[in-house]
C-alpha positions in Angstrom: 2.9 -52.2 -7.4 3.5 -55.3 -10.7 3.9 -54.2 -13.9 1.5 -56.0 -16.3 2.9 -58.8 -18.5 1.1 -59.4 -21.6 2.8 -63.0 -22.2 0.6 -63.8 -19.4 -2.8 -62.5 -20.8 -4.4 -64.7 -23.5 -8.1 -62.6 -24.8 -9.6 -66.5 -25.5 -9.9 -68.0 -21.8 -12.1 -64.7 -20.7 -14.2 -66.7 -22.4 -13.4 -70.6 -20.9 -13.8 -72.3 -17.5 -11.6 -73.5 -15.2 -11.9 -76.6 -16.9 -11.0 -75.4 -20.7 -13.7 -75.3 -22.7 -15.6 -72.3 -23.5 -18.4 -71.1 -21.5 -21.7 -70.0 -23.7 -22.8 -68.2 -20.1 -19.4 -66.5 -20.1 -20.1 -65.2 -23.6 -23.7 -63.6 -23.2 -22.6 -62.0 -19.7 -19.8 -60.3 -21.5 -21.9 -59.0 -24.7 -23.9 -58.5 -22.5 -22.0 -55.9 -19.9 -20.6 -54.2 -23.2 -24.8 -53.7 -23.9 -25.8 -52.6 -20.5 -22.6 -49.7 -20.5 -23.3 -48.4 -23.7 -27.1 -47.9 -22.2 -25.5 -46.5 -19.3 -23.9 -43.3 -21.4 -26.8 -43.0 -23.5 -28.7 -43.3 -20.3 -26.8 -40.1 -19.0 -26.7 -38.2 -22.7 -31.0 -39.2 -21.7 -30.4 -37.4 -18.5 -28.4 -34.3 -19.8 -30.9 -33.4 -22.8 -34.4 -34.2 -19.6 -36.3 -36.5 -21.8 -38.8 -38.4 -20.5 -38.5 -41.2 -18.2 -35.5 -41.3 -18.0 -35.6 -43.1 -14.8 -37.6 -46.2 -16.3 -34.2 -46.7 -18.5 -32.2 -46.5 -15.9 -33.9 -49.0 -14.1 -34.4 -51.4 -17.1 -30.6 -51.0 -17.6 -29.7 -51.8 -13.9 -30.8 -55.6 -14.5 -29.5 -55.5 -17.7 -26.4 -54.7 -15.7 -28.0 -57.4 -13.2 -28.8 -59.9 -15.8 -24.9 -60.1 -17.1 -23.5 -60.3 -13.5 -25.8 -63.0 -13.2 -24.8 -64.9 -16.8 -20.7 -64.6 -15.8 -21.0 -66.2 -11.9 -23.3 -68.8 -13.7 -20.0 -68.9 -15.3 -17.5 -69.8 -11.9 -20.4 -71.4 -9.8 -20.9 -74.2 -12.7 -17.6 -75.2 -12.1 -18.3 -76.2 -8.6 -21.4 -77.8 -9.8 -20.0 -80.1 -12.4 -16.8 -81.5 -10.6 -16.7 -84.7 -11.2 -14.4 -87.1 -8.9 -12.2 -89.4 -10.9 -12.9 -92.4 -10.9 -10.8 -95.5 -12.3 -10.7 -95.4 -15.5 -12.6 -98.6 -16.8 -10.9 -102.1 -17.9 -12.1 -103.2 -21.0 -12.7 -106.9 -21.3 -10.3 -109.5 -24.0 -13.1 -110.0 -26.7 -11.8 -113.5 -28.6 -12.1 -114.6 -31.6 -15.6 -117.6 -32.9 -13.2 -119.8 -33.8 -14.7 -122.5 -36.3 -14.0 -125.6 -36.5 
């Protein structure tokens, strides 16, 4: 197993698409995933303290986790659907100045 190479990891690349642009869905998905983990931990505490309606709470946490996974998946899938075919560069026409005379 290879060792972790810190020089090859960049925190800003977590939020980037395959084309290098920052992805809003990736940012929102990661925030929602962190929120979901926090909500799940608080649900475990509620489970052990016998809080009523905890099963419904876990249902909402599961929906939040699914939405976070969906947003992270959209980041990867959007690059598939938005690939543009490489076209030839546009040729600029030369504009000749109008001669007065």
